[in-house]
TILOGU-902742 format. One line per field, with one value per residue: residue in three letters; residue number from 1; x, y, z of N, C-alpha, C in turn. Coordinates in steps of 0.1 Angstrom, whole numbers. Example, Ala and Ser with C-alpha at 12.3 -4.5 7.8 and 13.67 -1.06 7.14 Angstrom:
% TILOGU-902742
res = (Ala/Ser)
n = (1/2)
nxx = (132/128)
nyy = (-57/-22)
nzz = (78/71)
caxx = (123/137)
cayy = (-45/-11)
cazz = (78/71)
cxx = (132/129)
cyy = (-33/0)
czz = (78/79)
//
This chain:
% TILOGU-902742
res = (Met/Leu/Ser/Ile/Lys/Phe/Ile/Arg/Glu/Asn/Thr/Glu/Leu/Val/Lys/Lys/Ser/Leu/Ala/Lys/Arg/Lys/Asp/Asp/Glu/Lys/Ile/Ser/Trp/Val/Asp/Glu/Val/Ile/Ser/Ile/Asp/Gly/Gln/Trp/Arg/Val/Leu/Lys/Gln/Glu/Val/Asp/Ser/Leu/Arg/His/Lys/Arg/Asn/Val/Leu/Thr/Glu/Glu/Val/Thr/Asn/Leu/Lys/Lys/Gln/Gly/Lys/Asp/Ile/Ser/Gln/Lys/Val/Ser/Glu/Ala/Lys/Gln/Ile/Pro/Glu/Lys/Ile/Lys/Asn/Ala/Glu/Glu/Lys/Leu/Glu/Arg/Leu/Lys/Ser/Lys/Ile/Asp/Phe/Lys/Leu/Met/Arg/Ile/Pro/Asn/Val/Leu/His/Glu/Ser/Val/Pro/Tyr/Gly/Ala/Asp/His/Ser/Gly/Asn/Val/Glu/Ile/Lys/Lys/Val/Gly/Lys/Val/Pro/Lys/Ile/Lys/Phe/Glu/Leu/Lys/Pro/His/Gly/Glu/Ile/Ala/Glu/Ala/Leu/His/Val/Ala/Asp/Phe/Thr/Arg/Ala/Ala/Lys/Thr/Ala/Gly/Ala/Gly/Phe/Asn/Tyr/Leu/Lys/Gly/Asp/Leu/Ala/Leu/Leu/Asp/Leu/Ser/Leu/Gln/Arg/Phe/Ala/Ile/Asp/Phe/Leu/Ile/Lys/Lys/Gly/Tyr/Thr/Leu/Ile/Ser/Pro/Pro/Phe/Met/Met/Asn/Lys/Lys/Ala/Tyr/Glu/Gly/Val/Thr/Asp/Leu/Ala/Asp/Phe/Glu/Asn/Val/Met/Tyr/Lys/Ile/Asp/Gly/Glu/Asp/Leu/Tyr/Met/Ile/Ala/Thr/Ser/Glu/His/Pro/Met/Val/Ala/Met/His/Met/Asn/Glu/Val/Leu/Asp/Glu/Lys/Asp/Leu/Pro/Met/Lys/Phe/Cys/Gly/Val/Ser/Ser/Cys/Phe/Arg/Arg/Glu/Ile/Gly/Ser/Arg/Gly/Val/Asp/Thr/Lys/Gly/Leu/Phe/Arg/Met/His/Gln/Phe/Asn/Lys/Val/Glu/Gln/Val/Ile/Leu/Cys/Lys/Pro/Glu/Asp/Ser/Trp/Lys/Phe/His/Asp/Glu/Leu/Gln/Lys/Asn/Ser/Glu/Thr/Met/Ile/Lys/Gln/Leu/Gly/Leu/Pro/Phe/Arg/Val/Val/Asn/Ile/Cys/Thr/Gly/Asp/Ile/Gly/Ile/Val/Ala/Ala/Lys/Lys/Tyr/Asp/Ile/Glu/Ala/Trp/Phe/Pro/Arg/Thr/Asn/Asn/Tyr/Leu/Glu/Val/Gly/Ser/Asn/Ser/Asn/Cys/Thr/Ser/Tyr/Gln/Ala/Val/Arg/Leu/Asn/Ile/Arg/Tyr/Gln/Lys/Gly/Glu/Glu/Arg/Glu/Tyr/Val/His/Thr/Leu/Asn/Asn/Thr/Gly/Ile/Ala/Thr/Ser/Arg/Ile/Met/Val/Ser/Ile/Leu/Glu/Asn/Tyr/Gln/Gln/Lys/Asp/Gly/Ser/Val/Lys/Val/Pro/Thr/Ala/Leu/Gln/Lys/Tyr/Met/Asn/Gly/Lys/Lys/Val/Ile/Ser/Leu)
n = (1/2/3/4/5/6/7/8/9/10/11/12/13/14/15/16/17/18/19/20/21/22/23/24/25/26/27/28/29/30/31/32/33/34/35/36/37/38/39/40/41/42/43/44/45/46/47/48/49/50/51/52/53/54/55/56/57/58/59/60/61/62/63/64/65/66/67/68/69/70/71/72/73/74/75/76/77/78/79/80/81/82/83/84/85/86/87/88/89/90/91/92/93/94/95/96/97/98/99/100/101/102/103/104/105/106/107/108/109/110/111/112/113/114/115/116/117/118/119/120/121/122/123/124/125/126/127/128/129/130/131/132/133/134/135/136/137/138/139/140/141/142/143/144/145/146/147/148/149/150/151/152/153/154/155/156/157/158/159/160/161/162/163/164/165/166/167/168/169/170/171/172/173/174/175/176/177/178/179/180/181/182/183/184/185/186/187/188/189/190/191/192/193/194/195/196/197/198/199/200/201/202/203/204/205/206/207/208/209/210/211/212/213/214/215/216/217/218/219/220/221/222/223/224/225/226/227/228/229/230/231/232/233/234/235/236/237/238/239/240/241/242/243/244/245/246/247/248/249/250/251/252/253/254/255/256/257/258/259/260/261/262/263/264/265/266/267/268/269/270/271/272/273/274/275/276/277/278/279/280/281/282/283/284/285/286/287/288/289/290/291/292/293/294/295/296/297/298/299/300/301/302/303/304/305/306/307/308/309/310/311/312/313/314/315/316/317/318/319/320/321/322/323/324/325/326/327/328/329/330/331/332/333/334/335/336/337/338/339/340/341/342/343/344/345/346/347/348/349/350/351/352/353/354/355/356/357/358/359/360/361/362/363/364/365/366/367/368/369/370/371/372/373/374/375/376/377/378/379/380/381/382/383/384/385/386/387/388/389/390/391/392/393/394/395/396/397/398/399/400/401/402/403/404/405/406/407/408/409/410/411/412/413/414/415/416/417/418/419/420/421/422/423/424)
nxx = (72/86/88/119/114/94/106/128/114/102/119/119/98/96/116/106/89/103/114/95/91/114/137/167/188/176/168/194/198/181/195/218/206/193/218/235/213/216/242/234/219/232/253/234/232/253/258/233/242/264/255/241/265/272/255/254/279/278/261/276/298/284/273/305/312/295/305/329/348/376/370/381/393/366/355/374/371/343/344/353/333/314/327/327/303/294/310/299/271/273/285/260/242/251/247/224/215/223/207/181/183/181/159/140/137/133/106/69/57/43/8/-6/-23/-14/-5/22/44/64/63/34/22/17/-4/-38/-67/-97/-125/-150/-172/-204/-217/-197/-203/-215/-203/-215/-201/-175/-155/-145/-111/-110/-101/-103/-129/-134/-126/-136/-163/-163/-150/-128/-97/-65/-45/-41/-32/-10/8/5/12/26/27/10/-10/-40/-71/-104/-137/-169/-193/-175/-160/-179/-187/-163/-166/-188/-185/-169/-185/-205/-191/-183/-204/-216/-198/-200/-224/-218/-205/-178/-155/-153/-126/-105/-76/-41/-24/3/32/57/91/96/69/61/83/70/49/53/70/103/119/98/100/120/108/81/69/66/88/92/107/134/119/109/90/66/45/13/11/-14/-45/-46/-21/-15/-38/-31/-8/-17/-20/6/31/12/-7/-35/-69/-83/-110/-119/-111/-124/-109/-124/-120/-127/-110/-105/-92/-68/-43/-8/16/49/53/73/86/85/62/52/34/-1/-2/-23/-48/-67/-63/-34/-19/-1/-17/-47/-78/-91/-112/-105/-104/-96/-88/-79/-69/-75/-55/-66/-86/-85/-84/-109/-118/-104/-116/-144/-138/-126/-159/-169/-160/-165/-192/-196/-183/-202/-227/-222/-226/-202/-185/-159/-133/-117/-84/-61/-33/3/32/54/45/33/48/65/53/23/8/-13/-32/-59/-67/-91/-101/-112/-137/-121/-136/-123/-98/-101/-99/-93/-85/-65/-81/-84/-71/-69/-55/-41/-20/-12/8/27/30/22/46/63/54/50/23/0/-19/-39/-39/-55/-29/-6/8/-1/8/-12/-32/-34/-53/-61/-79/-90/-115/-127/-110/-109/-101/-96/-120/-140/-127/-135/-160/-165/-160/-171/-198/-202/-221/-233/-236/-216/-219/-221/-234/-249/-241/-267/-266/-250/-266/-282/-262/-252/-268/-295/-291/-286/-274/-243/-235/-229)
nyy = (-85/-114/-144/-164/-190/-193/-184/-199/-223/-214/-209/-201/-193/-169/-155/-155/-138/-113/-109/-102/-80/-67/-65/-72/-67/-76/-102/-119/-113/-133/-156/-152/-147/-172/-183/-172/-178/-206/-210/-196/-215/-236/-227/-223/-247/-253/-237/-247/-272/-268/-256/-276/-294/-280/-281/-306/-312/-296/-312/-336/-326/-319/-345/-359/-345/-351/-379/-373/-371/-362/-330/-314/-313/-315/-289/-271/-280/-271/-240/-231/-230/-209/-187/-199/-198/-173/-160/-176/-166/-138/-140/-154/-130/-111/-126/-130/-100/-94/-110/-101/-73/-78/-93/-72/-62/-73/-71/-80/-111/-110/-113/-132/-117/-91/-65/-62/-31/-2/19/42/44/18/10/-9/-4/-14/-10/15/34/53/82/106/142/165/195/229/254/274/257/268/266/243/254/283/281/275/293/319/311/314/291/279/286/292/309/321/297/290/307/304/275/269/257/231/231/237/258/250/258/262/253/237/227/212/195/181/165/153/134/119/106/94/75/61/51/37/18/6/-7/-28/-45/-35/-28/2/23/46/54/59/89/86/65/42/32/8/-5/10/1/-22/-22/-8/1/6/31/50/66/83/97/100/100/120/127/132/151/140/120/85/84/85/106/95/79/71/56/27/20/22/3/-21/-27/-28/-53/-67/-90/-109/-140/-146/-159/-187/-186/-159/-145/-134/-101/-67/-37/-4/27/60/90/118/124/123/137/141/140/142/148/147/159/172/194/211/243/259/248/212/188/173/173/178/174/157/139/109/81/42/10/-18/-54/-84/-116/-151/-168/-183/-167/-141/-133/-135/-112/-94/-83/-76/-53/-40/-38/-24/6/10/11/29/54/54/60/84/99/104/98/71/53/22/6/-17/-22/-19/-35/-17/4/-7/-7/-23/-37/-48/-77/-71/-46/-25/6/35/60/87/113/143/171/193/192/170/143/112/105/94/85/64/36/-1/-27/-62/-74/-98/-120/-103/-77/-91/-110/-95/-79/-100/-114/-140/-167/-191/-220/-251/-272/-261/-224/-201/-175/-143/-130/-96/-67/-40/-7/25/39/64/91/123/146/145/137/160/175/166/168/192/199/184/192/216/248/272/294/295/284/251/222/194/163/139/118/129/150/147/147/174/189/189/205/213/229/247/275/315)
nzz = (8/-10/5/13/13/-5/-31/-32/-38/-62/-82/-111/-120/-104/-116/-144/-138/-133/-156/-171/-163/-174/-157/-153/-135/-109/-115/-116/-88/-76/-78/-61/-38/-31/-31/-11/12/13/24/46/61/62/80/104/108/120/142/153/162/178/201/211/217/238/256/263/270/298/309/312/327/352/360/363/380/403/403/415/398/374/359/343/314/302/309/299/269/267/275/250/234/235/225/197/188/191/174/151/148/146/120/107/112/95/70/69/69/41/26/32/25/-2/-5/1/-20/-41/-66/-62/-77/-108/-119/-145/-163/-162/-183/-204/-208/-212/-196/-183/-209/-218/-200/-203/-218/-200/-202/-206/-189/-189/-204/-217/-214/-235/-238/-240/-236/-226/-201/-171/-153/-126/-102/-103/-106/-82/-64/-74/-64/-36/-21/-16/-9/-23/-21/3/14/3/15/43/42/20/-15/-27/-7/8/16/23/20/32/9/-2/11/26/7/5/31/25/3/15/36/22/9/31/39/21/20/47/48/34/43/56/81/100/99/123/115/131/123/115/113/122/112/110/109/87/64/61/44/18/-8/-7/-15/-14/9/4/-14/-15/15/46/71/105/124/142/157/152/130/106/86/74/39/30/44/40/46/73/84/70/84/111/122/124/129/140/143/129/137/115/114/113/90/61/67/67/58/61/56/70/64/66/42/35/14/-1/-29/-49/-79/-111/-117/-97/-78/-73/-79/-79/-70/-70/-78/-73/-44/-12/10/13/17/19/13/22/11/24/25/43/36/29/11/-12/-14/-27/-54/-59/-38/-52/-75/-62/-48/-69/-80/-61/-61/-87/-86/-68/-83/-102/-92/-84/-109/-128/-157/-168/-168/-169/-164/-170/-155/-163/-171/-164/-149/-128/-101/-70/-52/-59/-72/-94/-107/-110/-123/-119/-137/-141/-157/-172/-183/-189/-195/-215/-209/-195/-161/-133/-109/-86/-76/-78/-59/-57/-32/-30/-11/-4/14/37/42/47/67/88/88/97/94/111/97/103/116/105/93/76/55/50/25/12/2/-13/-21/-36/-20/-20/-32/-23/-31/-59/-70/-64/-84/-106/-103/-102/-125/-147/-134/-140/-145/-168/-159/-137/-116/-98/-100/-75/-73/-74/-54/-32/-20/2/20/18/32/19/-2/-38/-56/-59/-52/-57)
caxx = (82/89/94/130/114/88/117/136/105/93/127/120/86/101/129/98/82/113/121/85/93/127/146/176/197/170/169/206/199/175/204/222/199/196/231/236/206/221/255/227/212/245/261/226/232/266/254/226/249/274/246/239/273/274/243/258/291/270/253/287/305/273/278/315/312/287/313/342/361/383/364/390/390/351/357/381/360/333/350/358/321/308/334/327/288/291/313/290/259/278/283/249/233/259/247/210/213/228/191/170/184/178/144/129/136/130/94/62/56/32/-3/-5/-29/-6/3/36/46/76/54/20/16/14/-17/-46/-83/-106/-142/-156/-185/-210/-215/-189/-210/-212/-207/-215/-197/-160/-154/-133/-104/-116/-94/-108/-142/-137/-123/-149/-175/-156/-151/-114/-85/-53/-32/-37/-31/6/10/5/19/34/23/4/-20/-52/-79/-117/-147/-180/-198/-166/-156/-192/-188/-156/-172/-204/-179/-164/-200/-210/-182/-182/-223/-216/-189/-204/-232/-214/-199/-168/-155/-151/-111/-101/-61/-31/-16/17/37/72/94/94/58/61/89/62/39/54/84/117/119/87/106/127/99/68/67/71/94/90/122/138/111/108/72/64/31/7/5/-27/-50/-42/-5/-19/-45/-25/2/-23/-19/16/36/3/-12/-53/-78/-88/-126/-122/-107/-119/-109/-130/-117/-128/-104/-110/-81/-60/-34/2/27/60/47/86/87/89/47/52/23/-9/1/-38/-61/-72/-59/-22/-17/6/-26/-59/-87/-93/-118/-97/-107/-85/-91/-67/-81/-69/-47/-73/-98/-78/-87/-124/-121/-98/-132/-153/-134/-132/-172/-173/-155/-170/-205/-197/-181/-215/-237/-220/-230/-191/-179/-150/-128/-107/-74/-51/-16/13/46/67/38/25/52/73/40/13/7/-22/-35/-64/-67/-102/-100/-126/-137/-118/-136/-115/-82/-105/-92/-94/-70/-66/-87/-83/-62/-72/-43/-37/-7/-9/14/43/30/21/55/72/47/46/10/-1/-30/-37/-48/-51/-20/1/6/1/5/-26/-33/-35/-57/-64/-85/-93/-129/-130/-103/-123/-102/-99/-133/-145/-124/-144/-173/-163/-160/-184/-215/-203/-232/-227/-234/-205/-225/-220/-248/-246/-249/-279/-265/-245/-274/-288/-251/-251/-283/-305/-281/-286/-264/-232/-236/-229)
cayy = (-91/-127/-155/-170/-203/-191/-181/-218/-233/-207/-198/-199/-187/-154/-148/-152/-124/-102/-106/-94/-64/-61/-62/-79/-70/-83/-119/-120/-116/-146/-166/-148/-149/-182/-191/-166/-187/-218/-205/-192/-229/-245/-224/-224/-260/-256/-234/-253/-283/-260/-250/-290/-297/-273/-289/-321/-310/-290/-325/-344/-317/-322/-359/-362/-337/-360/-389/-370/-373/-352/-324/-300/-316/-313/-276/-268/-277/-259/-227/-225/-230/-197/-177/-201/-196/-157/-155/-178/-158/-126/-143/-152/-121/-107/-131/-126/-88/-96/-118/-93/-63/-79/-95/-64/-50/-83/-72/-90/-114/-101/-122/-133/-112/-81/-66/-55/-18/3/32/42/42/5/5/-16/2/-23/-7/28/35/63/90/120/148/177/209/238/264/274/257/275/257/240/264/295/283/272/306/327/307/319/280/276/297/287/322/320/285/291/318/298/263/265/252/220/230/249/260/245/268/267/243/227/218/202/188/170/154/144/123/107/102/89/62/53/45/27/4/-1/-15/-40/-54/-32/-22/19/26/59/50/68/95/84/52/41/29/-6/-6/13/-10/-36/-20/0/6/18/43/57/70/94/105/104/101/129/122/139/156/136/109/76/87/91/108/84/87/64/47/18/16/15/-6/-38/-30/-34/-69/-68/-98/-115/-151/-145/-169/-188/-183/-142/-140/-121/-88/-60/-25/11/35/72/98/128/114/134/130/147/142/145/142/156/162/182/196/218/256/265/235/201/173/168/180/173/169/153/133/96/68/36/0/-28/-65/-90/-126/-162/-168/-189/-157/-129/-127/-132/-102/-82/-82/-73/-42/-32/-35/-13/14/14/13/45/62/55/67/103/103/105/90/67/41/13/1/-27/-14/-26/-38/-8/11/-11/-7/-33/-45/-53/-85/-68/-34/-15/19/38/71/98/120/154/176/206/185/165/131/106/105/83/89/52/22/-18/-37/-74/-74/-113/-120/-94/-68/-98/-116/-82/-76/-113/-114/-153/-175/-207/-233/-263/-275/-249/-210/-192/-161/-139/-118/-80/-60/-25/0/38/42/79/100/135/160/145/136/170/184/161/171/209/205/177/196/231/253/281/309/297/276/238/213/187/151/136/111/138/162/146/145/186/191/193/215/209/236/256/291/326)
cazz = (-1/-12/12/9/11/-20/-41/-34/-43/-71/-85/-123/-120/-97/-126/-153/-134/-132/-169/-176/-157/-176/-146/-154/-121/-99/-119/-109/-75/-71/-75/-50/-22/-32/-25/3/19/11/34/62/67/67/92/110/117/126/152/165/168/186/211/214/223/249/268/264/278/310/318/314/338/362/362/365/397/412/405/420/387/368/354/335/297/297/311/288/258/270/275/239/225/234/214/183/187/191/157/142/149/139/103/103/109/82/57/68/65/30/23/36/17/-18/-6/2/-31/-54/-67/-64/-86/-114/-122/-160/-168/-161/-196/-208/-211/-206/-187/-181/-219/-218/-196/-213/-214/-199/-205/-203/-183/-186/-214/-221/-216/-244/-226/-249/-234/-225/-186/-162/-144/-112/-89/-104/-103/-67/-57/-80/-57/-24/-16/-16/-11/-23/-22/18/18/-1/26/55/43/9/-24/-26/4/4/23/17/25/28/4/-9/28/30/-1/7/40/21/-3/29/45/10/6/42/41/12/25/57/42/23/57/62/94/95/107/118/118/135/113/119/116/127/100/109/105/70/56/57/34/5/-16/-1/-23/-10/20/-1/-24/-7/30/51/85/114/128/159/160/141/128/92/83/64/26/29/54/35/54/89/81/70/94/123/128/120/137/143/137/129/136/100/114/111/77/56/77/58/69/55/63/64/71/58/38/31/3/-8/-44/-54/-92/-126/-117/-88/-72/-81/-73/-73/-75/-58/-83/-70/-31/-2/20/10/25/15/19/17/14/26/32/45/36/28/-3/-26/-22/-29/-67/-57/-35/-59/-79/-51/-43/-82/-82/-52/-66/-98/-80/-62/-90/-113/-86/-87/-122/-132/-169/-161/-178/-160/-171/-163/-151/-168/-160/-163/-141/-112/-90/-67/-44/-60/-83/-102/-104/-121/-122/-125/-145/-143/-171/-167/-197/-194/-203/-225/-208/-183/-154/-124/-92/-77/-76/-67/-57/-49/-31/-26/6/-3/25/48/43/53/82/95/93/91/101/116/90/105/123/98/93/62/52/43/15/16/-10/-13/-33/-30/-23/-26/-28/-21/-38/-74/-74/-65/-95/-116/-102/-105/-143/-152/-134/-141/-151/-176/-151/-131/-104/-99/-94/-68/-75/-64/-43/-22/-18/17/28/17/36/7/-11/-50/-65/-53/-62/-50)
cxx = (80/95/110/123/105/99/128/128/99/106/126/107/89/110/119/93/91/117/106/85/107/137/157/185/191/170/184/208/191/182/215/218/199/210/234/225/213/235/248/224/225/253/252/228/244/264/247/235/263/267/243/247/276/265/248/269/289/269/266/295/299/275/290/317/307/296/324/354/366/375/371/390/378/351/363/374/350/335/351/345/314/312/329/311/289/299/302/279/261/277/269/239/237/248/228/204/214/211/183/171/179/159/135/130/135/113/83/59/40/20/-3/-10/-22/-1/15/36/57/72/43/11/11/3/-27/-59/-88/-118/-140/-172/-191/-208/-205/-197/-205/-218/-204/-209/-184/-159/-142/-125/-108/-112/-100/-122/-144/-135/-130/-163/-171/-156/-140/-107/-73/-41/-28/-31/-16/13/14/14/27/24/20/-8/-34/-63/-94/-125/-160/-186/-187/-161/-167/-193/-177/-158/-183/-198/-173/-175/-203/-203/-183/-196/-223/-210/-192/-216/-229/-204/-186/-165/-147/-138/-106/-85/-51/-27/-2/19/51/76/95/82/56/69/80/53/40/66/89/117/108/90/115/116/85/64/71/74/91/101/123/127/111/93/75/50/25/6/-6/-33/-45/-29/-9/-26/-40/-15/-2/-21/-7/23/26/-1/-30/-56/-84/-103/-126/-116/-122/-120/-114/-127/-120/-123/-104/-98/-76/-48/-20/11/35/54/61/87/85/68/46/35/13/-6/-15/-48/-59/-65/-47/-17/-4/-5/-42/-65/-91/-102/-111/-104/-96/-92/-81/-78/-71/-69/-57/-86/-94/-82/-101/-127/-113/-110/-140/-151/-136/-147/-174/-169/-162/-187/-204/-196/-197/-225/-235/-222/-214/-188/-165/-145/-117/-99/-66/-37/-9/26/55/59/34/36/58/60/31/13/0/-27/-45/-64/-82/-96/-112/-128/-135/-124/-133/-104/-90/-100/-97/-84/-75/-75/-91/-74/-65/-62/-47/-26/-3/-3/22/41/31/35/62/68/47/32/5/-14/-31/-46/-44/-37/-7/-1/9/0/-8/-21/-40/-41/-61/-69/-89/-108/-135/-121/-109/-116/-99/-114/-142/-140/-132/-159/-176/-164/-171/-201/-213/-213/-221/-226/-222/-208/-222/-230/-242/-249/-257/-273/-256/-256/-278/-276/-245/-264/-293/-300/-283/-276/-253/-233/-231/-240)
cyy = (-107/-134/-159/-187/-200/-192/-193/-225/-228/-200/-193/-191/-168/-148/-146/-137/-112/-100/-101/-80/-57/-58/-69/-79/-78/-99/-125/-119/-126/-154/-165/-148/-164/-191/-187/-178/-200/-217/-207/-207/-238/-240/-222/-238/-263/-251/-239/-266/-280/-258/-268/-294/-292/-276/-304/-320/-305/-303/-334/-338/-323/-336/-360/-355/-348/-373/-387/-373/-360/-341/-316/-302/-310/-297/-271/-266/-269/-244/-223/-225/-216/-187/-183/-198/-179/-154/-160/-172/-145/-129/-146/-141/-113/-111/-128/-112/-86/-99/-107/-81/-65/-84/-83/-55/-59/-77/-84/-100/-112/-116/-119/-126/-97/-78/-57/-42/-11/13/31/42/31/0/3/-10/-13/-23/8/26/47/72/106/128/162/189/221/253/264/271/265/266/256/251/276/292/284/284/318/326/310/301/273/288/289/295/320/309/282/295/312/282/258/260/236/218/239/248/259/253/264/251/233/222/208/193/175/160/149/131/113/101/90/74/53/47/38/16/-1/-7/-26/-49/-49/-24/-10/21/43/56/62/73/95/69/52/33/14/-13/-3/5/-22/-35/-13/0/13/30/54/69/80/103/107/107/114/127/134/140/146/126/99/73/94/95/96/90/83/57/32/11/10/8/-18/-38/-31/-47/-76/-79/-108/-127/-150/-160/-172/-182/-166/-136/-143/-112/-77/-44/-13/21/52/82/108/119/127/128/142/151/148/142/151/167/174/182/208/232/263/253/224/187/168/179/175/168/167/144/120/88/55/20/-12/-43/-76/-106/-140/-166/-173/-179/-143/-122/-124/-118/-86/-78/-74/-55/-34/-29/-24/1/20/19/29/55/67/63/83/105/106/95/85/55/34/5/-7/-21/-24/-28/-27/6/7/-10/-20/-44/-50/-62/-79/-54/-24/-3/22/55/80/110/134/164/189/201/174/149/123/104/102/91/75/44/10/-25/-48/-72/-88/-112/-113/-88/-80/-108/-105/-81/-90/-113/-130/-155/-188/-217/-245/-264/-265/-235/-205/-179/-156/-129/-105/-72/-48/-15/9/35/56/85/116/145/158/141/150/179/178/165/187/211/198/183/210/236/267/293/308/287/261/227/202/175/145/128/115/147/159/148/164/196/195/199/209/216/246/267/301/328)
czz = (-3/-2/5/6/-4/-29/-41/-42/-57/-80/-103/-125/-112/-109/-139/-151/-136/-148/-175/-174/-165/-167/-144/-141/-114/-102/-112/-95/-66/-70/-65/-41/-23/-25/-12/14/21/26/47/67/70/80/103/120/124/142/162/171/180/200/216/221/235/259/272/273/295/317/318/329/348/368/368/381/406/415/409/410/381/357/341/322/292/300/299/272/258/270/257/229/227/223/200/179/184/177/149/140/142/125/103/100/99/71/58/65/48/22/21/28/2/-15/-2/-11/-44/-54/-65/-76/-92/-119/-138/-170/-168/-177/-197/-214/-204/-195/-188/-197/-222/-212/-207/-208/-211/-206/-201/-199/-181/-201/-213/-221/-226/-237/-239/-246/-225/-201/-181/-154/-131/-101/-92/-104/-87/-60/-60/-69/-40/-16/-15/-18/-11/-19/-3/23/16/9/37/56/32/-3/-24/-14/0/14/17/27/24/22/0/1/29/21/-1/20/36/15/4/32/34/8/19/46/32/14/40/56/35/36/61/72/93/106/110/124/125/122/108/120/119/114/99/104/92/62/51/44/22/2/-8/-5/-21/-1/17/-8/-19/4/35/69/91/123/140/165/149/139/115/94/71/48/24/39/53/48/68/91/79/81/110/130/121/133/147/135/140/128/121/102/112/99/67/64/65/63/56/65/59/73/60/53/34/25/-2/-23/-51/-67/-101/-127/-110/-82/-77/-71/-68/-78/-66/-61/-76/-59/-23/8/12/18/16/21/14/18/15/32/30/46/32/11/-17/-26/-25/-44/-65/-50/-43/-69/-71/-50/-55/-84/-71/-56/-77/-97/-77/-73/-102/-105/-84/-97/-131/-145/-161/-171/-166/-168/-165/-167/-156/-164/-155/-152/-131/-100/-85/-60/-48/-72/-96/-96/-115/-118/-125/-128/-148/-154/-164/-180/-199/-201/-215/-227/-197/-174/-142/-112/-82/-81/-67/-71/-55/-50/-26/-12/8/11/38/57/52/68/93/100/87/97/104/106/94/116/115/96/82/62/46/31/20/0/-5/-25/-29/-31/-29/-23/-32/-32/-56/-79/-71/-77/-105/-115/-105/-121/-147/-148/-134/-149/-158/-168/-141/-116/-107/-92/-86/-73/-65/-55/-33/-14/-2/23/28/22/27/-3/-23/-60/-58/-59/-53/-43)
//
């Protein structure tokens, strides 16, 4: 979230960003938050004065006792103070709750390069990479080809878990693992620390990293526990340093997370009943960086280059789009999507996102670093390394052969025990 200090000092910037988002309601919230914060600060001074007065009276009573003088008036005054402090503190807490409610829902300040758009149709293409293949035969749906090759079973997965799940078998299960190892090895060589995170998080930690609406639409809640299944390893990796003050010399921190991801995917798009593109459970290698504020845009470019290089090495055509105001969500200040080519639908579809969240998550999680005598919030960035399911769909389509077999991209063959073709 945006800190109240930032909003006080950058009121017009925050309002300008909200205007770009066409979020008139939140624009009015800015003035409300500043007004309530003013009341809170005045009352806080009163509480501090009462505490000081209580300490002074305690000392005066002690001195009067030593002198054998009458203490009744001072004791009477002192007895009234605890109730006054209690009432004031309760009011302080109510004011803080009002402030926090709005702060948690005011979106991040957008970078000036974010294009305006009402929805995803307003996203702006930055570039295209790779040649779209000319396929001279009719492609089979990726789910059909996977079942024909006996490397996936969607029917039995639906029987045991429901729609949006699958059994990967044989070479497709190995391809999934190969994509993970490919991305892990690539990022480790770039200096990223491999993290295998918890697959569950408590609500306090989760509120620090995501839009609160995700609790209703995305996350799975564990009944009877203060735990949620993770939607991406980004979340536990960023939350790992919650309520910590980091050493400046330890920044940047670069992480490569590998995990299964769990998403309810409530919405009009739903989940695939027989396929791998949109599921409740999938595997992903994620990139996360915690850094000093002045370095975050440099690392945003680095993360983008990492993902583009991996997709190139897999031989998949793709494009990069700058996500517009109507599609970016509240956490990121700027986001790029990489969209791979899917020849069966003759379209580019999203396979990964690269977000600079500036200090938005760090303020929520209270992650700061020591900068001389001062403490400043870090910036957090995240980018998909490889989301294996969607990349596998693109491979099953782009590398599909007329006889129903599927070639293995050269970069993955060493992880596939030298296998070059998936076939019966």
